[in-house]
N, C-alpha and C positions, 0 to 999 in steps of 0.2 A: 250620151248627153255631154260627157266631158270632151269627146272628140269634136262635137259641134262647137263647144265653147272655145276650144283651141283654134279652130278654123276661123271663128268670128274674130278672135284676137289678131290672127294673122292678117285678116282683111283690114282691120282697123289700122294696123301698122303701115300697110301699103298705102293707105289713103292719107297718112299723116303729113307727108311732104310731096311736093310736086316732083315729077321725074326730071332729074337734072341732066339735060342733054346738050351741053355746050351752047347755052343761050344766056342772054343777059338775065340776071336774077335780081329780084328786089326783096328786101326784108326790112323789118323794123326791130328796133332795140330800145330798151329802157335807158334813160340817162345813167351813164356809168354802169350799164348792165353788161351781161355776157350772153352770147348766142352761139350755139353749136349747129353748124350747117353740115348735113351728111353729104358725102360725095358718092354719087352713083357709079363712078368709074374713076380711073386714074386721072388726077388733076395735076397740072403744073402751074405753079405760081410764077409768072415771068417778071417778077419785080427785081429791079436792081437796087443797089444801095442808094443811088441818087434819084430813083424814080420820083418825080415831083408830084406832091399833093395827094397821093393815094391814101396814105395812112396818117394823114394830118390829125384825125380825130379818134384814132383807135389803134389797137394792136391786134396781131393775129398769131395763132398757134396751131400746130398740128396735134390732133388728139387721136389716140388709138381707138380701135373699135369698141373696146370694153371701157373706154374713158378713164383708164388708169394712168397710162403714159401721156404726158403733155410735153410737147417740144415747142418752145416759143420761137418765133421768127428771129433768125440770127444764130440759132444753134448750128454750128458749122458741120456737125456730123449728121444731123437729122432733119433740119428745116432751115434753109438759108438760100440766098440768091445763088443761082447756078444756071445761067443761060448758055453755058458752054457745054456741059455734059447732060443737063436736064435730069439729074438724079436726086440731088439733095433738096431741090425745091418742090418735090412731088408730094401728093397726098394720095394714099392708096384708096381703092374702092372700099366703101363701108367704114372708112375713117371719117373724121370730122375736121372741118375748118372752124376753129373757135375764134370768134370776133368779140373783142371787148372794147366798149366805148370808153374813151378817156375824157369825155366832155359831158356836161349836163345840158348843153344848149339844144333846145328843141329844133328840129330841122337840120341839124348838122349831119353830114354824110361821111361814111367810111366806104371807100371804093377800093375793090381788090380785083385786079385782072386775073383771069385763069384760062388755061387751054387744056384740051383733052390730049393733044399731041404737041410735040415741040414745034411742028410746022404749021399748026392751025393758027387762025387769027385769034386775037384776044377777044374774049367775052368779059363782061363786067358783072361783078357782084356788088350791088349797091345796098348798103345798110344805113337806114335813116333813123336818127334818134327821135323817138316819139314818146309822148306821155300816154302809156297804155296800161291796162290791167295786166298784172304779171304774177307768175308763180315766184314765191320768195324762198321756199324750201320744200324738199321732198325727203322726209326723214324716216328711217326704218323704226318700227315700233317694237318688234319682237327680238329675241335672241336668235343667233344664227341656227337654223334648223339642222337637225341631225338625222331625223327619221325620213322614211320614204313618204312623199306626198304631204309632208307637213305644211300647213298653210302659213303664210306670212302677210304682214300688213305694212303699209306706209301711211304717213299723214302728210297730206299735200296742203301747203299754206299759200294763200293769196294775199295780195296787198289791199284788196277790197272784196266785199261779198261777191261771189260768183254762183249763179244758179245753173242747173241743167248740166252739170258735169257728168260725163259717161265714160265707159271704157274706151270709146272712140278717141278720147283725148290723150290716151296714154300709149306708151310703147314699152314692152318688156324686152330687155336685152340681156343675153347670157348664153351659157353653154349647157343648160340642163336639158334633160330628155324626158319624153313622155308627156303626160297631161299637164302642161305648164300654161297657165292662162289666168286672166283677171276674172275673179268670181263675184266681186261685189264692189260697188262704189256708192258711198253714202256720206252725207254731211255729218260732222261731229256735233253731237248735241251741245247746245249752249254757245256755239262759236259763230252763229249768224252767217253761215255759208262761207266763212273765211277759211275754214279748215275742213278738208274732206279726207275720209279714210278709204284707202284702196286695198282690197285683199286679193290674194292670188294663190293658186295651188302651185306646188313646186315640182311635181313629177319625181324624177329620179336623177341620179348622177351627181357629179360634183362640179365645183366651179363657182361662178358668180351669177347673181340675178339682180338686175337694176331696173328701176322704174323711172321712165322719162315722161315729161309732158311733151307730147308730139306737136301740139298746136291746136288751132281752132277746130271745133266740131259743131256741137249744138249748144254750147254754153252761152250764157248771157251775163254780163257783157262779154264780148269776144276777147280771148286771151291768145293772141297769135304767136307769141314768142316762145319757142321751145325752151325746155329746162331739163337738165340732167339731175337725177336723184341719187340717193345713196344705194349701195349694193349690199345684198346679203351674200355671205360666203358659205359655201357648202364644201367642207374639207374632205379629203380622201382618208385621213387618219381618224380613228375614233375620237369622239368628243364626249367629255364627261358632262352629263346633264345633272348629276348629283355627286358632289364631292364629299369625301369623308370629313366629319366634323369631330375635332378633338375634344378634349375635356380635361377635367381635373381628377386625378386619382388621389382622393383624400385618404390619408393613412389613419384609419381608425378600425376598431373591431367590426368584422362582417362587412367590410367595404365590398360592394358588388363590382363585378367586372364591367369594363367599358366595351360597348359594341360599336364598331365602325362599319358603316355601310356606304357604298358608292354605286354609281350606275353610269355606264357609258353606252353610247349608240354610234352607229356608223351608217352612212349612206351607201356603203359598198357591200356590207354583209350583215346578216342578222346573227352570225356566230362570232362571238368575241372570246378572247382568252385573257385571264386575269392572273396577276401575281403581286402579292404584297411584299413590301420591303420595309426594313427598319433603318433609320438613318440618325446621325447625330446632329443634324441641322435641317433647317426648313427647305434648303435648295438641294434637290436630289442630284443635280449635275455637279455639285461640289463634293468630291470625295467618292467613296465607293459604298453605296448602300448595301445592307446585308439582306440577302434574299431569305425569306421565311419559308422553310420547307413545309409543303402541304397547304400553304395559304393561297389557294388558287381560285377562290370564289370572290364574289363582290362583297362579302361580309368577312369581318375579322373580330374575334373576341380577344380583348387585351386584359390580362390579369397582372397582378403585382410582379410576378416572375418575368414578364415580358418587357419590363421597363429597365432602362439602364440604371446601374447602381451608383455611378460616379457623377451624376448630374441630375438636375431637377427635371429637365425636359427630354422627351424622346419623341421623334417624329416617325409617322407611319405613312407610306406612300403606296398607292395602288397603280399598277401599270396595266393598261389595256392594249391589246394587240389584235390585229385581224388574223394573225397566224400564231402557231405554237411558239412558246418561249424556247430559246436554245438551252441545251443541257448545261452549258458553261455558265455558272451563276455570275461570273464577272462580266458577261455581256449584258449590257443594260440597254433595253430598247428606249431610246430617248424620244421626246416629243409626243409621248403617249401617256404621260403621267397625270394623275390627279394632283390637286393641291395637297400639300403636306398637312396631315392632321397631327397637331401637337398635343401630346398628353403630358401633363405636368404632375409629378409626384409632390404632393403638398402635405406637410405636417400641420395639423390645426394649431392655432396660436395658443400659447399658454402664458397667462399673465404672471409676472413676477412681483418684485417689490414695487410698492407704490407709496408715494409720500403720505405720511400719517396726517390725521386731522390736526387741527390747531385751535387754540383759544386766543382770540385777538381783540383788541379794542376797535372801535369804529374808525373808518377813514384810512386804514392801512391796506396794503396789497399783500397778496400771498400767492406763491407759486407752488403748483403741484406737478409732480413728474411720475411717469409710469415706466417700468422697465419690463420688457417681455422676457420670460424665462425659457421659452422654447417655441418652436414652430418655424415655418418656412417664410423667409422674407420675400418681398417687402410686406411690412405691416401697415395697417391703417388704424389710426387712433381717432376715436370720436368720444368727446366728453359731453356729458349731459348733466343737467340740473335735476335733482330728485333722487328718489330711492333707486338702488341698483336694479336695472331691468326696465326702468321707465324711460322710454325714448321720446316722450312728447315734447321735451324742451332741450334742444341742442344748445350747448354753451357756445356763444360767439367766440370765434378764434380757437375753438377746441378741436383742432384737426391735426395735432401733432403730439409727441410724447410729453410735451410741457404745455401747461395752460396757466395763464396768469389771471388771477382774480383781483381786480383793481377796485380801489376806493370802496372797500367793504362797508356796508351799512347794516346788514342783517345777516343772520346765520344762513349758511349755504350748505346744502347736501349735494354732493357731486359724486359721479362715478364715471368710469371710462370703459368703453367697449373696444376690445382688441380684436381685429379681424385681419384676414389675409385672403388669398385667392380661394380658400376653401369655402367661402361664402357665409351668409348670415347664420345658417344652421349650425356652423361650428364656431361662431364668434364667442369670445369669452368675456365675461364681465368681471370687473373688480368689485370688491365690496364697496358699500357706500362710505364715502369719506366726508366727515362732517367738519366744516370749518365754522366754529362758533364765533360769533361776534357779540361781545358783551357790551352793555350800556351802563349798568349800575349794579351795586350790591344791595340786596333788599334784606333788612333784618326781619326776624319772625315776630318781633314785639316792639312796642314803643317804650315800654317800661319794664325794668328788671328789678326784682326785690330779693334782698338777701339779708342775712343776719349780720349785725355788726361784728367786725372782727373775723368774719368767715369768708370763704370763697363763694363766688356766685355759683349756685347749683340748682339748675343748670345756668350756664352763661348764655348770653344772646347768640343765636345762630344766624348766619348770613347765607343767602342764596344769591349766586351770580345769575343775572338774567340778561336776555337780549332785548331787541327792540319790540318783540312781540310778547314780552314779559314771560318768556319761556325759560326754564332753568338751563344754565350753562355749567358744565363741570368745572370745578376748580382744578387747574392744570399744574399748580405748583409754581407757575411763573407770573401769576397775576397778583400784584401787591395790593393788599388792603391796609391802608394807613389808619392806625387807631391811636386816639389820644384821650386820656382820662382827665377831665377838668373838675377840680374840687368845687363843692357847693359853697355858698356864702356862709353857711354855719360851720364849715370845717369838715363836713362829710366828704369822704373821698375813697380812693382805692389805688392799688398799683398792680402791675402785671407780675405774677409770680415768677415768670421766666427771667426777667431782668431786673425786677425791683423798681422799675421806672414807670412813669405815667404815659410813655409813648412806646409804640411797637409797630413795626412793619411786618405784616403777617402774610405769608404765601401758602395758603392751604392747598391741599391736594386731595381730591375725592369728588364724589357726586352728591348732589342734594345739599340741603342746608348743613353748614359746617359750624360747629361751636368754636368760639374764639378761645385763645389760650386763657388759662386760669387767671381770674381777677380776684384779688383779696381785698375786702372792704376794711376800712379802719374802724375804730371803736366808736366813732361819732355817728349818732343817728341823723338822718336827713337825706337830702337828695344831692346827687352830683351827676355829671354828664359824660357820656361816651360819644366822642365825635369820630366819624369814619368817612373815608374817601378812597376812591380808586386812583385818584390823580395827585393827592397831596393837597388839593384845594378843598378844605373842609367845608362842606355845605350841608351835611346831614348829621343828625345826632339822635341819641335816645337817652332816657333818664334811668339812673340807677338809684334805688332807695336802700339805704342802710337802716334796718329796722330791728327793734327788740322782738323777742319771740312772739309775745302776744299780738303785737302790731302785724307781724308777718303772717300769723295764723289768721287774723281777721282779713288781711288783704287777699290771701290765697283763696279763702272760702267766700268772702263777701265783697271783695274789691274795695274795702274801706279800711283805712288804717286806724281810725280813732274809735273811741268808746261811744258809739252813737248808732241810732237806727237799728237795723237788723243785726249789725255787728256788735251791739252793746253787750257788756258782760252778762247782764241779767236778762237779756232778750231771749225769747224762745219763739222764733219766727215760724216754726213748723208745728208748734203746739204739742210737742211730745212730752212736756213736763220736765225737760232737762235744759237748764239755762246754758248759754254759750260758755260761761266761765267754767262750768263743770265739764262740758264737752272738750274744751281746750285742755283742762288739767288732766283728763283721762284719755286723751287722744281719740275722742269719738268724732267721727265724720259728721259735721253738723248738717250736711246736705243729704245724708242717708236717712231713709224712713225708719220708724220704729224705735225701740229701746234696746239696743244690742247689749249682750252680756259678754264679758271677756271670755274668749275661747282659748283654753290652754294650748290648743294645737295651732293657733294662728297668732300673728303679731298685731292684728287690728285692735284698736282700742274699744272699750265698752264699759258698761256699769260693772262694779266689782263682782267677781265670782265668789260666792260664799257657799262652803260645803263642809260637812262633818264627816270625819273618818276616824279610825281607831286612835290616831294621834291627837285629835282635838278638832277645834273649829278653825277652818282655813279661810283666808281672805286673799284673793289674787286680783291685781289690777295693774294698769299702765299708769306711769306718772312721769313728769318731767325730771330729767336728770338734775342732780343737785347743782351742777355748774351753771345751769341756765334757768333753774326754777325761779319763778317770780310769784309763786303761791305756796301756801303751807298745806301739808296733808296730815290728817289725824285719823287713826283707825280706832273707833270706839264701839262699845257693846252695851246691850241693854237686855234685861229680862222681861221688861214690861212696856217697852217702847216709850217710856216716859223719861226715865233717867238714863243718861248716856255717859259712860266714862271709859277710860282706858283700862285694859286688863293688866293686872300686875305681872302676869307671866307672858305677856305678848312677846313673841319672838319673830325676828326677821329670818325666815327660813332661807330665802334666796333673793338675789337681786341680779338681773341680767339685762345688759344693754341690748336693745332691739332696733331693728330697722322697720319702720312702717312701710307697708306695701305702697307701691306707686312712686317711691323716691321723692326727691325734692328737698328743699332746704330744711323742712321740719322733720324729715324722716329719721334723723340721727339724734333728736333731742329727747327721746323717751327711753325709759327702762321699764322692765316688768318686775314687780315685787310680789313676794309670797309671805304673808304673815300667818301665824298660828297661835292659838291660845286654848287653855283647858277650861276657861271660865264657863259656868253654866248655872242653871236654876234647879231648885229642888224638883220641879216637875219636868226638867230637861229642856225647857224652852230657853232659847237665847237668840238674840238678834245682833247683827253687826252692820256698821255702815262706815263710809269714808267721808270725812268732812274736809272740804276745800275752802280756804279762806285767804284773804289778802294778808300779806305780812304786817 
C-alpha cells in the first residue's frame, strides 16, 4: 500500500506543471507576489542589460533544485547577461526561474525571453499580475525527524477559504529514499478552510524534504500560482531527541544523587555510542572537557564527589557518535554533543542578624534590614506581614534586604523569608519582628488613695497601648511626662526620686508599669496627677490623701465618709460586728462570719481568749500607736455584768505585722498579747476588748 501511495504522489507531481518544451508560456502572479517556474531542460535567458521593456514590472532569479541557493539576475558568476558565451545566463534542468512582481497593478505583465539552445529562436514567458486566491505560507509543524519513517506535517495557509485541497495540489521535493509520500490532507479545525494540514511519510536517508504547492487540481476556488514551502532536514549525524537536564545539588544531610539522562537517534544507524564529559563551562568547544571513565551509556549518576570543588557550577555533556570513540581522550568528537547539563552546588540560606523590633509613635517610618549568615548567593528576600511562616500578605516593596515601613499607624508584625536557588523547601524564615506603634498610655485606675504623709502603695500603673487598644511594651525610650498638681485645700505630693512635682519617666518592661514613688503630704484631700506622652497634658487622674479610717472605708466600701454601709456603727452584712470594731481589729468587713484571731496567721479577727498554766490570755490585732484614731481597753468580768481592768494585766508581746494582700493599710497594724491571773472562786472569768473613740 505504501508503494501505491508513493506512485500516486509521483503521478501528482508530473501533472502539476505543463511540459515546458521551448514554447511561449503564460502564468499568473499575485500583486507583489513570487512565482517559481520549473525548467524541464537547460534554459538560456537571452536578456541584455539594455533589453527594453521585458523586466519593467518585476525581477528574476535562478533558484537551485532544492530551492536553497538563490542567484538574482545580475549575479556576475551565477546568473547574468551572457549572449557571448551563453554560460552565465543559463538555468539548469530541474532548477527554477523565480519571478517576483514589483507592481500591484492588475494586468501588468512581466515578460522574459528564453531559449533551449543559444541558436534557437526566442520564446516568451509572460507572467500577468492578477488578483487570485493564493498560498501565503507552507510552514513545518514538527521538529526535524531523526528516526526511520518518522512522519512530518506542514500547515498550508491561504489568503481566503479554499475547499477540495488534495494531495494532487502538492509536490514533495528532496533526496530521501524509500516510502516517501503524502499520507493525509485535511483542513485544520476552526480555520474555515484557510489552513490545511498536509502529512507525509519520510522513508529513510538524509537530506531535505520540502512541500510545494504545485498548482491547480480540484480545489475551489482555483489557486493556480505555485508556492515553495519550508523544508525538513534529516542530518547524517546523531540528533539528540532528549537532552540531559541539570539541576541543583543542595548541600544538606542525605542529599540524593542527581540522575542525568539523554537520548539520541540517527537516520543512518540504530547503534549509537555514548561518552559523558565533565566541563567547566556550558560550551564544550571552549577548552578541553574531561572524559569520564566508564560513563558510556545514555544515563549518568552524579554525586557530591563528581562536582567541582572550586566553583558553584559543573557542566556535564553527553557525546553521541555513530562509531566507537577513539582511545585518546583528548580527541573530542564535535558536532555530536548534547546541550550541557548544568549542576549547581548550592548551600541552603542561613538567616543572620535582623533588625530588632521597635516601639514607635504614630506617623513615623521605620527601616528593617536582614543579613544572611550563610548559603550560596544570590539570595532572594521576601518580606511578609504577619507571624513568621504566614505568606498570605506580602509586604509591598519587600523584595530586598531592606524594607521601609512608612507612616506607621498601627502595630506591625513582620518577617522575612530568605531563599536562594535551593528552592522553597530550603527557604529560611526569620523570627517575627514586631514594630509596636503606640497611641496613648492608659492608667489602671481613675482614682488613687493613700494615707497622708505616706507613699502611694501601690501607685498608679500605666499600660502603653496601640490603636487597637492592645498592650505595647515599654521600651525605655518612650517618655511619659508626669506632673502633680496640688488640690485647692493644700493636699499634694512629690516624686520621691527628685523631690519635685514633675518627672519625665521612661519605663522599661511589659505590661502595666507602676510609676516612681509618690509621697503624699500631711494634708487630707484630693489633688491631681497629669500625664502625657507628648508633653501636652490632656489626661489626669485623682489622688486622695486620707486618714486611716477614711482609707479603710474607701478600700472596702468605696466611700470615704461616715455614712451608709461605710458608717462606723453600720453592720451591712448582719454579722453583729459594726464597722468600727472591724476597722480597729483589722477584720475584713467583706468576709462572711465572725473570725477569731489565729495565732498562725496575720489576718485580723475577734480577740482570741484562752487559759493556760500562766493565766488568762487575750490576743488580737490593733492599729499601731502612730496611726491609731481609736482607744483599746482589755477588761474582764466574772459575771458578765461588771467589767474592769485586771490589776496584774501584762502586755506579753507586741509585734508589727503585715496584713495579707498588701496595700496601704497592710502596715498599720500590730498584734498584741495580754495575760492576767484574775479569776473567780468557781474558776469562771470572761474577757473582752473595748474599742472607743478618743
